[in-house]
Backbone bond lengths (Angstrom), bond angles and torsions (degrees), N, CA, C in turn:
res aa  C-N    CA-C-N  psi(-1)  N-CA   C-N-CA  omega(-1)  CA-C   N-CA-C  phi
1 M - - - 1.448 - - 1.523 109.03 -
2 T 1.308 117.31 133.16 1.451 123.19 -177.47 1.521 110.47 -83.26
3 D 1.306 117.34 137.06 1.456 122.47 176.19 1.524 108.25 -79.93
4 S 1.341 117.24 112.75 1.457 121.13 -175.68 1.521 112.15 -62.60
5 R 1.327 117.87 -24.61 1.465 120.37 178.83 1.522 111.51 -63.89
6 A 1.335 116.59 -31.44 1.457 120.44 -178.61 1.525 111.57 -64.22
7 E 1.328 117.21 -22.60 1.453 121.55 -178.47 1.524 112.46 -88.28
8 M 1.309 118.17 -8.95 1.454 121.83 -175.43 1.523 110.30 -104.46
9 P 1.318 117.52 119.40 1.469 120.80 -178.12 1.522 114.09 -57.98
10 I 1.322 118.43 -30.54 1.469 119.47 -177.23 1.527 112.00 -61.36
11 F 1.326 117.45 -31.93 1.458 119.80 179.11 1.531 110.82 -71.38
12 A 1.298 116.72 -45.31 1.472 120.33 179.47 1.523 111.16 -64.93
13 K 1.321 117.24 -41.84 1.468 120.56 -178.63 1.525 111.52 -70.12
14 T 1.328 117.16 -34.81 1.463 120.20 176.54 1.524 109.81 -67.81
15 Y 1.312 117.04 -43.03 1.461 121.31 176.92 1.536 110.03 -58.32
16 D 1.328 116.92 -47.31 1.466 120.94 179.65 1.525 111.57 -61.30
17 F 1.330 115.87 -41.64 1.465 119.99 178.82 1.530 110.77 -61.31
18 L 1.326 116.55 -47.02 1.463 119.89 -179.45 1.527 111.67 -66.64
19 A 1.322 117.07 -36.22 1.469 120.71 177.26 1.528 110.85 -63.83
20 W 1.320 117.58 -28.61 1.462 122.54 176.36 1.533 110.54 -81.99
21 L 1.327 116.50 -39.97 1.461 121.60 -173.41 1.527 113.69 -70.24
22 V 1.305 117.40 -45.12 1.472 120.14 -173.91 1.534 111.80 -57.85
23 P 1.327 119.85 -50.52 1.469 118.08 178.03 1.537 112.62 -64.00
24 L 1.324 116.76 -31.99 1.466 120.17 178.65 1.521 111.06 -59.38
25 T 1.323 116.77 -40.44 1.468 120.28 -176.75 1.524 112.67 -69.98
26 N 1.319 117.67 -15.20 1.465 120.02 175.81 1.524 111.74 -63.39
27 N 1.329 116.64 -20.01 1.462 121.42 179.52 1.523 112.69 -92.08
28 F 1.315 118.25 -2.75 1.458 120.87 179.01 1.534 108.61 -71.26
29 P 1.319 117.70 156.98 1.470 120.32 -179.56 1.523 111.84 -56.03
30 R 1.294 114.90 134.17 1.461 121.03 -177.49 1.533 111.98 -56.97
31 A 1.313 117.01 -35.61 1.469 121.05 -178.73 1.525 111.96 -64.55
32 Q 1.328 117.79 -21.43 1.462 121.41 -177.66 1.528 113.45 -101.07
33 R 1.320 117.42 1.59 1.463 120.60 -175.49 1.521 113.23 -60.90
34 H 1.328 117.01 -30.61 1.466 119.12 -177.28 1.524 111.45 -99.09
35 A 1.299 117.37 5.80 1.465 120.25 178.88 1.522 108.93 -118.85
36 V 1.288 116.73 -94.45 1.466 121.72 -175.18 1.526 111.91 -63.19
37 T 1.318 117.04 -45.44 1.465 120.27 -177.93 1.527 110.87 -60.39
38 Q 1.316 117.09 -46.00 1.459 120.39 -179.28 1.523 111.19 -64.41
39 R 1.324 117.55 -38.69 1.465 120.44 179.18 1.528 111.05 -65.88
40 L 1.321 116.71 -38.78 1.461 120.78 177.21 1.527 110.22 -61.85
41 L 1.310 116.02 -49.47 1.466 119.73 -179.63 1.529 111.65 -65.12
42 D 1.323 116.80 -40.51 1.466 120.21 178.15 1.530 110.79 -61.04
43 A 1.327 117.23 -43.16 1.465 120.77 179.79 1.526 110.60 -64.22
44 G 1.325 116.95 -42.05 1.459 120.22 178.42 1.518 112.57 -63.53
45 L 1.315 116.19 -44.90 1.461 120.12 179.18 1.524 111.46 -69.52
46 S 1.317 117.69 -37.29 1.468 120.99 176.68 1.519 111.05 -64.14
47 F 1.335 116.60 -36.52 1.463 120.50 176.49 1.533 109.44 -57.83
48 L 1.320 116.50 -49.93 1.461 120.37 179.19 1.526 111.69 -61.87
49 E 1.312 116.85 -43.25 1.468 120.24 -179.83 1.524 112.11 -62.63
50 R 1.334 118.01 -40.01 1.472 120.08 178.31 1.530 111.09 -66.61
51 L 1.330 117.18 -32.81 1.469 119.71 175.58 1.522 110.23 -64.53
52 V 1.323 116.17 -44.64 1.464 120.88 178.69 1.528 109.76 -62.01
53 D 1.317 116.63 -45.18 1.466 120.75 178.75 1.526 111.00 -61.42
54 A 1.321 116.99 -43.68 1.469 121.34 -178.64 1.519 111.18 -64.66
55 N 1.315 116.72 -34.79 1.459 120.60 179.80 1.530 112.09 -67.35
56 A 1.325 116.34 -20.84 1.466 121.16 -176.87 1.528 113.21 -88.23
57 V 1.330 117.56 -9.65 1.468 120.84 -177.46 1.528 109.72 -127.10
58 R 1.326 115.68 176.30 1.460 121.76 -179.06 1.526 110.18 -131.41
59 G 1.310 115.31 170.00 1.457 122.63 170.75 1.517 114.44 64.12
60 A 1.340 114.36 -138.84 1.462 121.33 -175.79 1.531 111.93 -62.00
61 D 1.323 117.02 -34.50 1.470 119.66 178.31 1.521 110.70 -63.33
62 R 1.324 116.48 -41.22 1.466 120.25 177.80 1.531 109.93 -64.58
63 A 1.317 116.59 -45.01 1.469 120.41 -178.76 1.529 110.74 -58.70
64 K 1.328 117.25 -41.96 1.467 121.27 179.64 1.530 111.03 -63.97
65 L 1.320 116.67 -44.04 1.460 119.96 -179.79 1.525 111.93 -67.02
66 L 1.319 116.76 -35.78 1.466 119.64 176.83 1.525 110.84 -67.73
67 D 1.329 117.30 -33.98 1.465 120.52 174.87 1.531 110.81 -65.43
68 V 1.324 116.52 -39.84 1.470 120.27 177.00 1.531 109.69 -65.49
69 A 1.322 116.92 -40.72 1.471 120.59 177.36 1.524 110.09 -60.48
70 D 1.318 116.88 -40.26 1.464 121.59 178.78 1.526 110.57 -61.35
71 A 1.328 116.82 -41.87 1.466 120.79 177.55 1.533 110.95 -64.15
72 E 1.325 116.99 -38.71 1.466 120.29 178.20 1.530 110.78 -65.29
73 L 1.329 116.32 -38.82 1.466 119.70 178.21 1.530 110.46 -65.33
74 D 1.337 117.01 -36.19 1.469 120.31 175.38 1.526 111.04 -61.79
75 K 1.326 117.36 -38.22 1.466 121.18 177.20 1.524 110.67 -64.04
76 V 1.326 116.46 -42.31 1.465 120.08 178.05 1.528 109.46 -58.93
77 R 1.337 116.46 -45.43 1.473 120.68 178.00 1.529 110.72 -56.89
78 L 1.328 116.50 -46.58 1.461 121.69 -178.27 1.524 111.86 -61.25
79 Y 1.333 116.58 -48.84 1.462 119.54 -176.99 1.527 111.94 -67.14
80 L 1.324 117.08 -35.39 1.470 118.81 176.27 1.523 111.15 -68.99
81 R 1.306 115.87 -35.43 1.476 119.59 176.76 1.527 110.17 -62.82
82 L 1.328 116.15 -42.94 1.460 119.80 176.75 1.528 111.11 -63.72
83 A 1.323 117.04 -43.17 1.471 120.52 178.64 1.525 110.55 -59.46
84 H 1.301 116.68 -38.49 1.468 120.28 177.21 1.529 110.19 -68.44
85 H 1.313 116.67 -43.74 1.467 121.38 179.27 1.528 111.23 -58.47
86 W 1.321 116.57 -41.15 1.458 121.70 -179.39 1.528 112.32 -84.47
87 R 1.320 116.31 3.26 1.471 123.49 177.48 1.521 113.16 63.12
88 W 1.324 115.39 34.79 1.459 120.73 173.63 1.519 109.89 -82.79
89 I 1.328 116.55 -20.98 1.460 122.00 175.42 1.523 108.02 -129.25
90 T 1.302 115.05 152.37 1.464 120.65 -178.62 1.531 109.88 -77.39
91 P 1.331 116.71 162.62 1.467 118.87 174.94 1.530 112.16 -57.39
92 G 1.322 117.50 -36.24 1.465 120.66 178.34 1.526 112.34 -66.00
93 Q 1.316 116.33 -40.60 1.465 120.34 177.40 1.523 110.51 -66.00
94 Y 1.329 116.40 -39.95 1.457 120.48 179.06 1.531 110.54 -65.26
95 E 1.310 116.50 -41.63 1.466 120.69 178.41 1.535 110.27 -62.99
96 H 1.317 116.51 -43.69 1.462 121.12 178.44 1.537 110.32 -61.08
97 A 1.329 116.48 -48.33 1.469 121.03 179.37 1.523 110.53 -61.04
98 S 1.316 116.95 -41.66 1.467 120.73 -179.70 1.520 111.64 -62.14
99 R 1.326 116.72 -39.82 1.472 120.18 177.85 1.530 110.51 -64.97
100 L 1.322 116.42 -44.41 1.463 120.29 179.59 1.524 111.13 -62.73
101 I 1.316 116.99 -44.93 1.462 121.20 -178.72 1.529 110.58 -66.96
102 A 1.322 117.56 -38.34 1.467 120.34 177.59 1.530 110.19 -61.91
103 E 1.319 116.48 -40.59 1.463 119.93 178.28 1.530 111.03 -66.00
104 L 1.321 116.89 -42.22 1.460 120.01 176.48 1.529 110.70 -61.34
105 G 1.318 116.23 -39.86 1.456 120.67 178.16 1.522 112.21 -62.85
106 R 1.326 117.02 -40.58 1.470 120.64 177.72 1.527 111.01 -65.41
107 L 1.319 116.39 -44.06 1.466 119.96 178.43 1.527 111.22 -63.21
108 L 1.320 116.10 -43.54 1.463 120.28 178.56 1.524 110.54 -63.79
109 G 1.323 117.25 -43.34 1.459 120.83 178.63 1.514 112.14 -60.44
110 G 1.322 116.98 -39.45 1.460 120.68 176.95 1.517 111.66 -64.24
111 W 1.320 116.23 -41.17 1.466 120.79 178.98 1.533 109.94 -65.98
112 Q 1.332 116.11 -40.82 1.466 119.95 177.87 1.530 110.67 -62.08
113 K 1.315 116.61 -42.33 1.460 120.97 -179.41 1.531 110.86 -62.78
114 V 1.330 116.61 -46.78 1.463 120.96 178.79 1.527 110.47 -61.78
115 T 1.323 116.29 -40.61 1.461 120.42 -179.43 1.522 111.20 -63.82
116 R 1.323 117.24 -42.21 1.467 120.70 179.90 1.526 111.63 -67.16
117 Q 1.328 117.56 -26.85 1.465 121.52 -178.24 1.517 112.93 -84.97
118 Q 1.319 117.68 -15.22 1.466 121.00 -178.34 1.523 110.04 -76.62
119 P 1.339 116.67 149.46 1.467 120.27 176.87 1.524 111.01 -57.39
120 A 1.316 116.30 147.22 1.463 121.79 -177.48 1.527 112.67 -59.07
121 S 1.338 117.33 -30.35 1.462 120.01 -177.71 1.515 112.62 -71.40
122 G 1.335 116.36 -25.49 1.460 120.15 -178.02 1.510 112.66 72.25
123 A 1.353 117.21 11.20 1.460 121.46 -175.56 1.520 112.91 -73.81
124 S 1.324 117.77 -9.38 1.457 119.94 -176.06 1.521 113.66 -77.36
125 S 1.314 117.51 -11.72 1.464 118.70 179.29 1.521 110.06 -133.51
126 A 1.302 114.31 148.14 1.454 120.50 -179.90 1.524 109.54 -74.49
127 P 1.322 118.40 149.33 1.453 120.23 176.64 1.532 110.37 -56.40
128 G 1.330 115.21 137.17 1.456 120.30 178.74 1.517 113.76 86.33
129 T 1.337 117.95 -5.38 1.450 121.59 179.66 1.519 108.80 -87.35
130 P 1.325 118.04 120.89 1.460 119.57 -178.85 1.521 110.93 -73.73
131 P 1.337 117.11 151.00 1.451 119.34 176.45 1.519 110.05 -71.78
132 V 1.305 116.35 158.27 1.448 121.34 176.18 1.511 106.82 -82.69
133 V 1.335 117.06 118.57 1.446 122.49 -176.44 1.522 109.72 -126.68
134 G 1.331 115.89 132.39 1.457 120.82 172.86 1.502 114.97 59.96
135 T 1.339 118.20 50.77 1.460 120.21 -178.44 1.522 112.56 -88.18
136 G 1.255 119.27 1.13 1.449 117.17 178.60 1.418 111.60 169.89
C-alpha cells in the first residue's frame, strides 16, 4: 500500500524544514530552551501533526484541521521573527526560514482551497487518496 503523504510535496517540505530547524535551535540561548525554543519546536511539530491528521479525514473535519495547521504555521513565523529580533539567528538564516515557511503557506493554502471546493460528503475521492494541489 502506498503512503499518500509521500505524493504530497507539503509533507516532504515540512519534514525538510523541521530537519533544518531542530539543529538550528541548539544554538539558541540555553536560558530560553524551555520557553521560546520549546514553543517554536512545538509549533513546528504540531504543524506537521495537523497535516498528518488532516490527510486521514475528509470534508469539514479536514478543513478544521488545516485551519489549525495554518495557526501553527503562524506561530512558527512569530517565534522565528522573535529569534531574528533577538539575534539568535542570522539575517541569512531568517531569510531562508522565511522562504521555506512562505512555500509551506502556499502549499497549505492550495490544500485548503481544494478542500473547501470538494463536496461535503467527500465521496469524490477514495480514502487515502491525496488531493491534487498546485498542478499549475
